[in-house]
MOPAC internal coordinates of N, CA, C and O (Angstrom, degrees):
PM7 1SCF
backbone

  N    0.0000 0     0.00 0     0.00 0    0    0    0
  C    1.4705 1     0.00 0     0.00 0    1    0    0
  C    1.4883 1   110.68 1     0.00 0    2    1    0
  O    1.2310 1   119.73 1   -49.81 1    3    2    1
  N    1.3236 1   118.11 1   130.19 1    3    2    1
  C    1.4485 1   122.60 1  -175.05 1    5    3    2
  C    1.5171 1   107.46 1   -81.48 1    6    5    3
  O    1.2310 1   122.55 1   -38.28 1    7    6    5
  N    1.2736 1   112.71 1   141.72 1    7    6    5
  C    1.5141 1   122.66 1   179.74 1    9    7    6
  C    1.5810 1   106.76 1   -74.82 1   10    9    7
  O    1.2310 1   121.73 1   -39.81 1   11   10    9
  N    1.3386 1   114.29 1   140.19 1   11   10    9
  C    1.4347 1   121.38 1   175.80 1   13   11   10
  C    1.4624 1   107.90 1   -67.86 1   14   13   11
  O    1.2310 1   117.78 1   -40.51 1   15   14   13
  N    1.3288 1   121.83 1   139.49 1   15   14   13
  C    1.4143 1   126.12 1   175.90 1   17   15   14
  C    1.5431 1   107.48 1   -75.68 1   18   17   15
  O    1.2310 1   122.93 1   -48.90 1   19   18   17
  N    1.3325 1   112.00 1   131.10 1   19   18   17
  C    1.4542 1   119.51 1  -179.95 1   21   19   18
  C    1.5722 1   110.56 1   -71.04 1   22   21   19
  O    1.2310 1   119.44 1   -52.42 1   23   22   21
  N    1.2648 1   118.68 1   127.58 1   23   22   21
  C    1.4014 1   127.03 1  -176.99 1   25   23   22
  C    1.5980 1   105.73 1   -84.11 1   26   25   23
  O    1.2310 1   121.54 1   -45.69 1   27   26   25
  N    1.2594 1   114.67 1   134.31 1   27   26   25
  C    1.3762 1   124.33 1   175.33 1   29   27   26
  C    1.5430 1   112.56 1   -91.44 1   30   29   27
  O    1.2310 1   120.27 1   -47.89 1   31   30   29
  N    1.2968 1   117.09 1   132.11 1   31   30   29
  C    1.5577 1   115.56 1   177.84 1   33   31   30
  C    1.5151 1   108.58 1   -73.38 1   34   33   31
  O    1.2310 1   120.70 1   -22.41 1   35   34   33
  N    1.3204 1   116.27 1   157.59 1   35   34   33
  C    1.4227 1   120.25 1   177.80 1   37   35   34
  C    1.4997 1   108.33 1   -65.43 1   38   37   35
  O    1.2310 1   121.97 1   -34.26 1   39   38   37
  N    1.3181 1   113.84 1   145.74 1   39   38   37
  C    1.5423 1   120.91 1   176.10 1   41   39   38
  C    1.4668 1   109.07 1  -102.87 1   42   41   39
  O    1.2310 1   123.13 1   -40.81 1   43   42   41
  N    1.3763 1   111.61 1   139.19 1   43   42   41
  C    1.4818 1   118.54 1   178.21 1   45   43   42
  C    1.4606 1   107.59 1   -96.66 1   46   45   43
  O    1.2310 1   118.86 1   -51.57 1   47   46   45
  N    1.3375 1   119.77 1   128.43 1   47   46   45
  C    1.4391 1   124.16 1   174.39 1   49   47   46
  C    1.5163 1   111.80 1   -92.18 1   50   49   47
  O    1.2310 1   120.78 1    -7.14 1   51   50   49
  N    1.3120 1   116.11 1   172.86 1   51   50   49
  C    1.4773 1   122.86 1   174.61 1   53   51   50
  C    1.4829 1   114.11 1   -66.21 1   54   53   51
  O    1.2310 1   120.76 1   167.04 1   55   54   53
  N    1.2589 1   116.16 1   -12.96 1   55   54   53
  C    1.5167 1   117.61 1  -177.13 1   57   55   54
  C    1.5176 1   112.57 1   -91.85 1   58   57   55
  O    1.2310 1   121.11 1  -175.01 1   59   58   57
  N    1.4137 1   115.48 1     4.99 1   59   58   57
  C    1.4997 1   119.64 1   173.66 1   61   59   58
  C    1.6079 1   108.78 1    86.74 1   62   61   59
  O    1.2310 1   118.44 1  -167.92 1   63   62   61
  N    1.2264 1   120.57 1    12.08 1   63   62   61
  C    1.4470 1   124.64 1   177.02 1   65   63   62
  C    1.4580 1   111.29 1  -110.79 1   66   65   63
  O    1.2310 1   118.51 1   -32.63 1   67   66   65
  N    1.3551 1   120.44 1   147.37 1   67   66   65
  C    1.4357 1   125.63 1   170.58 1   69   67   66
  C    1.5742 1   107.09 1   -94.38 1   70   69   67
  O    1.2310 1   121.39 1   -40.87 1   71   70   69
  N    1.2467 1   114.95 1   139.13 1   71   70   69
  C    1.5041 1   120.44 1   177.05 1   73   71   70
  C    1.5036 1   106.92 1  -109.29 1   74   73   71
  O    1.2310 1   119.22 1   -56.94 1   75   74   73
  N    1.3301 1   119.10 1   123.06 1   75   74   73
  C    1.4035 1   124.28 1  -177.94 1   77   75   74
  C    1.5338 1   104.28 1   -83.92 1   78   77   75
  O    1.2310 1   122.05 1   -16.80 1   79   78   77
  N    1.3720 1   113.68 1   163.20 1   79   78   77
  C    1.4960 1   118.92 1  -178.78 1   81   79   78
  C    1.5093 1   114.81 1   -56.29 1   82   81   79
  O    1.2310 1   119.71 1   150.70 1   83   82   81
  N    1.4003 1   118.15 1   -29.30 1   83   82   81
  C    1.4286 1   121.14 1   177.41 1   85   83   82
  C    1.4766 1   115.95 1   -83.41 1   86   85   83
  O    1.2310 1   121.29 1  -178.13 1   87   86   85
  N    1.3579 1   115.15 1     1.87 1   87   86   85
  C    1.5237 1   121.68 1   178.00 1   89   87   86
  C    1.4945 1   113.26 1    96.82 1   90   89   87
  O    1.2310 1   117.43 1   173.59 1   91   90   89
  N    1.3092 1   122.51 1    -6.41 1   91   90   89
  C    1.4373 1   127.75 1   178.20 1   93   91   90
  C    1.5517 1   109.87 1   -62.61 1   94   93   91
  O    1.2310 1   121.07 1   -49.67 1   95   94   93
  N    1.3014 1   115.57 1   130.33 1   95   94   93
  C    1.5382 1   118.39 1   174.56 1   97   95   94
  C    1.5053 1   109.05 1   -95.94 1   98   97   95
  O    1.2310 1   121.78 1   -43.36 1   99   98   97
  N    1.3946 1   114.19 1   136.64 1   99   98   97
  C    1.4169 1   118.81 1   177.61 1  101   99   98
  C    1.5874 1   110.98 1  -129.60 1  102  101   99
  O    1.2310 1   119.57 1   -34.18 1  103  102  101
  N    1.2869 1   118.42 1   145.82 1  103  102  101
  C    1.4455 1   118.87 1   179.67 1  105  103  102
  C    1.4960 1   108.60 1   -69.32 1  106  105  103
  O    1.2310 1   121.37 1   -31.38 1  107  106  105
  N    1.2994 1   114.98 1   148.62 1  107  106  105
  C    1.4943 1   121.34 1   172.40 1  109  107  106
  C    1.5656 1   106.57 1   -89.13 1  110  109  107
  O    1.2310 1   121.56 1   -24.09 1  111  110  109
  N    1.3224 1   114.63 1   155.91 1  111  110  109
  C    1.4654 1   119.52 1  -179.35 1  113  111  110
  C    1.4465 1   110.93 1   -54.95 1  114  113  111
  O    1.2310 1   120.74 1   130.05 1  115  114  113
  N    1.4017 1   116.19 1   -49.95 1  115  114  113
  C    1.4519 1   118.59 1  -176.63 1  117  115  114
  C    1.5446 1   112.55 1   -65.98 1  118  117  115
  O    1.2310 1   118.73 1   156.19 1  119  118  117
  N    1.3722 1   120.03 1   -23.81 1  119  118  117
  C    1.3876 1   122.77 1   176.38 1  121  119  118
  C    1.5856 1   108.85 1   -69.90 1  122  121  119
  O    1.2310 1   122.75 1   134.93 1  123  122  121
  N    1.3197 1   112.34 1   -45.07 1  123  122  121
  C    1.4755 1   119.47 1   179.44 1  125  123  122
  C    1.5833 1   111.86 1   -60.52 1  126  125  123
  O    1.2310 1   122.09 1   133.82 1  127  126  125
  N    1.3413 1   113.60 1   -46.18 1  127  126  125
  C    1.4685 1   117.85 1  -178.36 1  129  127  126
  C    1.6361 1   111.35 1   -66.23 1  130  129  127
  O    1.2310 1   123.13 1   141.08 1  131  130  129
  N    1.3002 1   111.61 1   -38.92 1  131  130  129
  C    1.5313 1   112.76 1  -174.20 1  133  131  130
  C    1.4662 1   109.18 1   -81.55 1  134  133  131
  O    1.2310 1   117.07 1   161.38 1  135  134  133
  N    1.3387 1   123.18 1   -18.62 1  135  134  133
  C    1.4332 1   121.99 1  -176.87 1  137  135  134
  C    1.5293 1   113.52 1  -114.57 1  138  137  135
  O    1.2310 1   119.83 1   165.87 1  139  138  137
  N    1.3545 1   117.93 1   -14.13 1  139  138  137
  C    1.4451 1   123.66 1  -172.62 1  141  139  138
  C    1.5074 1   116.29 1  -107.74 1  142  141  139
  O    1.2310 1   122.18 1   155.33 1  143  142  141
  N    1.3818 1   113.43 1   -24.67 1  143  142  141
  C    1.4539 1   118.12 1  -179.10 1  145  143  142
  C    1.5015 1   108.47 1  -104.31 1  146  145  143
  O    1.2310 1   120.16 1   -52.94 1  147  146  145
  N    1.3711 1   117.30 1   127.06 1  147  146  145
  C    1.4201 1   118.81 1   175.44 1  149  147  146
  C    1.3864 1   113.96 1   -65.80 1  150  149  147
  O    1.2310 1   118.52 1   -44.85 1  151  150  149
  N    1.3587 1   120.42 1   135.15 1  151  150  149
  C    1.4731 1   124.19 1  -174.27 1  153  151  150
  C    1.5660 1   109.53 1   -87.60 1  154  153  151
  O    1.2310 1   120.50 1   146.18 1  155  154  153
  N    1.3497 1   116.66 1   -33.82 1  155  154  153
  C    1.4732 1   119.26 1  -176.93 1  157  155  154
  C    1.5258 1   110.22 1   -96.72 1  158  157  155
  O    1.2310 1   121.43 1   -76.93 1  159  158  157
  N    1.2761 1   114.86 1   103.07 1  159  158  157
  C    1.4743 1   119.48 1  -175.10 1  161  159  158
  C    1.4739 1   111.64 1  -107.44 1  162  161  159
  O    1.2310 1   119.54 1  -162.18 1  163  162  161
  N    1.3914 1   118.48 1    17.82 1  163  162  161
  C    1.4984 1   120.01 1  -179.33 1  165  163  162
  C    1.4594 1   112.50 1   -69.78 1  166  165  163
  O    1.2310 1   119.30 1   141.18 1  167  166  165
  N    1.3733 1   118.94 1   -38.82 1  167  166  165
  C    1.4453 1   117.97 1   175.26 1  169  167  166
  C    1.4827 1   114.04 1   -59.68 1  170  169  167
  O    1.2310 1   121.14 1   133.95 1  171  170  169
  N    1.3768 1   115.43 1   -46.05 1  171  170  169
  C    1.4724 1   117.02 1   177.33 1  173  171  170
  C    1.4939 1   111.90 1   -63.00 1  174  173  171
  O    1.2310 1   120.78 1   136.29 1  175  174  173
  N    1.3850 1   116.11 1   -43.71 1  175  174  173
  C    1.4610 1   115.26 1  -175.44 1  177  175  174
  C    1.5220 1   112.56 1   -65.48 1  178  177  175
  O    1.2310 1   117.97 1   143.04 1  179  178  177
  N    1.2961 1   121.46 1   -36.96 1  179  178  177
  C    1.4095 1   129.16 1  -179.49 1  181  179  178
  C    1.5723 1   107.63 1   -63.42 1  182  181  179
  O    1.2310 1   121.40 1   131.69 1  183  182  181
  N    1.3334 1   114.93 1   -48.31 1  183  182  181
  C    1.4827 1   120.95 1   176.99 1  185  183  182
  C    1.5809 1   111.72 1   -53.89 1  186  185  183
  O    1.2310 1   122.59 1   129.07 1  187  186  185
  N    1.4067 1   112.64 1   -50.93 1  187  186  185
  C    1.4574 1   119.30 1  -175.93 1  189  187  186
  C    1.6325 1   106.84 1   -65.49 1  190  189  187
  O    1.2310 1   118.55 1   142.01 1  191  190  189
  N    1.3016 1   120.37 1   -37.99 1  191  190  189
  C    1.4577 1   120.16 1   178.36 1  193  191  190
  C    1.5100 1   111.23 1   -64.84 1  194  193  191
  O    1.2310 1   120.37 1   136.93 1  195  194  193
  N    1.3739 1   116.90 1   -43.07 1  195  194  193
  C    1.4670 1   121.19 1   179.09 1  197  195  194
  C    1.5528 1   110.88 1   -63.59 1  198  197  195
  O    1.2310 1   121.62 1   136.97 1  199  198  197
  N    1.3224 1   114.51 1   -43.03 1  199  198  197
  C    1.4745 1   119.44 1   177.72 1  201  199  198
  C    1.5199 1   111.67 1   -59.46 1  202  201  199
  O    1.2310 1   120.17 1   134.49 1  203  202  201
  N    1.2754 1   117.27 1   -45.51 1  203  202  201
  C    1.3700 1   120.84 1   179.49 1  205  203  202
  C    1.5127 1   114.69 1   -65.91 1  206  205  203
  O    1.2310 1   121.17 1   142.71 1  207  206  205
  N    1.3294 1   115.37 1   -37.29 1  207  206  205
  C    1.4439 1   120.99 1   176.65 1  209  207  206
  C    1.5161 1   111.13 1   -62.02 1  210  209  207
  O    1.2310 1   120.23 1   131.68 1  211  210  209
  N    1.3559 1   117.17 1   -48.32 1  211  210  209
  C    1.4126 1   121.20 1   178.80 1  213  211  210
  C    1.5325 1   112.62 1   -63.50 1  214  213  211
  O    1.2310 1   120.06 1   141.01 1  215  214  213
  N    1.2351 1   117.49 1   -38.99 1  215  214  213
  C    1.4960 1   120.33 1   178.17 1  217  215  214
  C    1.5178 1   110.60 1   -70.19 1  218  217  215
  O    1.2310 1   118.65 1   156.46 1  219  218  217
  N    1.2571 1   120.18 1   -23.54 1  219  218  217
  C    1.4933 1   123.94 1   179.39 1  221  219  218
  C    1.5224 1   114.93 1   -87.70 1  222  221  219
  O    1.2310 1   118.92 1   175.03 1  223  222  221
  N    1.2435 1   119.66 1    -4.97 1  223  222  221
  C    1.4908 1   122.42 1  -174.18 1  225  223  222
  C    1.5781 1   106.36 1   -60.72 1  226  225  223
  O    1.2310 1   119.09 1   128.68 1  227  226  225
  N    1.2666 1   119.34 1   -51.32 1  227  226  225
  C    1.5610 1   116.57 1  -177.57 1  229  227  226
  C    1.5117 1   110.28 1   -58.46 1  230  229  227
  O    1.2310 1   118.45 1   141.47 1  231  230  229
  N    1.2205 1   120.55 1   -38.53 1  231  230  229
  C    1.4574 1   123.41 1  -176.07 1  233  231  230
  C    1.5330 1   110.76 1   -70.65 1  234  233  231
  O    1.2310 1   121.86 1   138.39 1  235  234  233
  N    1.3392 1   114.05 1   -41.61 1  235  234  233
  C    1.4809 1   118.80 1   178.33 1  237  235  234
  C    1.5077 1   108.18 1   -64.70 1  238  237  235
  O    1.2310 1   118.89 1   139.10 1  239  238  237
  N    1.2859 1   119.72 1   -40.90 1  239  238  237
  C    1.4582 1   120.82 1  -179.93 1  241  239  238
  C    1.6000 1   112.80 1   -62.82 1  242  241  239
  O    1.2310 1   121.87 1   138.65 1  243  242  241
  N    1.2796 1   114.02 1   -41.35 1  243  242  241
  C    1.4460 1   118.83 1   175.26 1  245  243  242
  C    1.5580 1   110.72 1   -63.23 1  246  245  243
  O    1.2310 1   120.34 1   141.30 1  247  246  245
  N    1.2935 1   116.96 1   -38.70 1  247  246  245
  C    1.4309 1   118.50 1   178.88 1  249  247  246
  C    1.5572 1   116.99 1   -65.11 1  250  249  247
  O    1.2310 1   123.16 1   152.74 1  251  250  249
  N    1.2660 1   111.55 1   -27.26 1  251  250  249
  C    1.5435 1   114.98 1  -176.45 1  253  251  250
  C    1.4650 1   111.64 1   -74.20 1  254  253  251
  O    1.2310 1   118.22 1   153.67 1  255  254  253
  N    1.3213 1   121.00 1   -26.33 1  255  254  253
  C    1.4417 1   123.84 1   174.90 1  257  255  254
  C    1.6153 1   111.35 1   105.30 1  258  257  255
  O    1.2310 1   121.67 1   -11.07 1  259  258  257
  N    1.2955 1   114.42 1   168.93 1  259  258  257
  C    1.4531 1   122.34 1  -174.82 1  261  259  258
  C    1.5203 1   112.68 1   -66.53 1  262  261  259
  O    1.2310 1   119.01 1   134.95 1  263  262  261
  N    1.3402 1   119.49 1   -45.05 1  263  262  261
  C    1.4578 1   120.85 1  -178.78 1  265  263  262
  C    1.5115 1   112.85 1   -63.40 1  266  265  263
  O    1.2310 1   119.90 1   140.46 1  267  266  265
  N    1.3315 1   117.79 1   -39.54 1  267  266  265
  C    1.4600 1   120.98 1   176.77 1  269  267  266
  C    1.4922 1   112.85 1   -68.79 1  270  269  267
  O    1.2310 1   118.10 1   149.16 1  271  270  269
  N    1.3240 1   121.22 1   -30.84 1  271  270  269
  C    1.4689 1   122.16 1   174.93 1  273  271  270
  C    1.4601 1   110.05 1   -69.69 1  274  273  271
  O    1.2310 1   119.50 1   143.43 1  275  274  273
  N    1.2968 1   118.56 1   -36.57 1  275  274  273
  C    1.5053 1   120.45 1   178.50 1  277  275  274
  C    1.4539 1   112.42 1   -63.49 1  278  277  275
  O    1.2310 1   119.83 1   146.49 1  279  278  277
  N    1.3529 1   117.93 1   -33.51 1  279  278  277
  C    1.4695 1   123.77 1   177.51 1  281  279  278
  C    1.5489 1   109.31 1   -67.07 1  282  281  279
  O    1.2310 1   120.10 1   180.00 1  283  282  281

């Protein structure tokens, strides 16, 4: 019976990549998060808040009532 070949775990280098036994380089999760996800979301968040506010104006006007709309 042939012995099963021992699998080597991927090795992480100082560059933030894992190297597979066949030499293939893969991103680490922390590398993806730190380089792929924008950290400053204030521009996006303010845009979404403004968009929601503008879309909500008709509903807010209806909620105020007839006398307030006349004013």
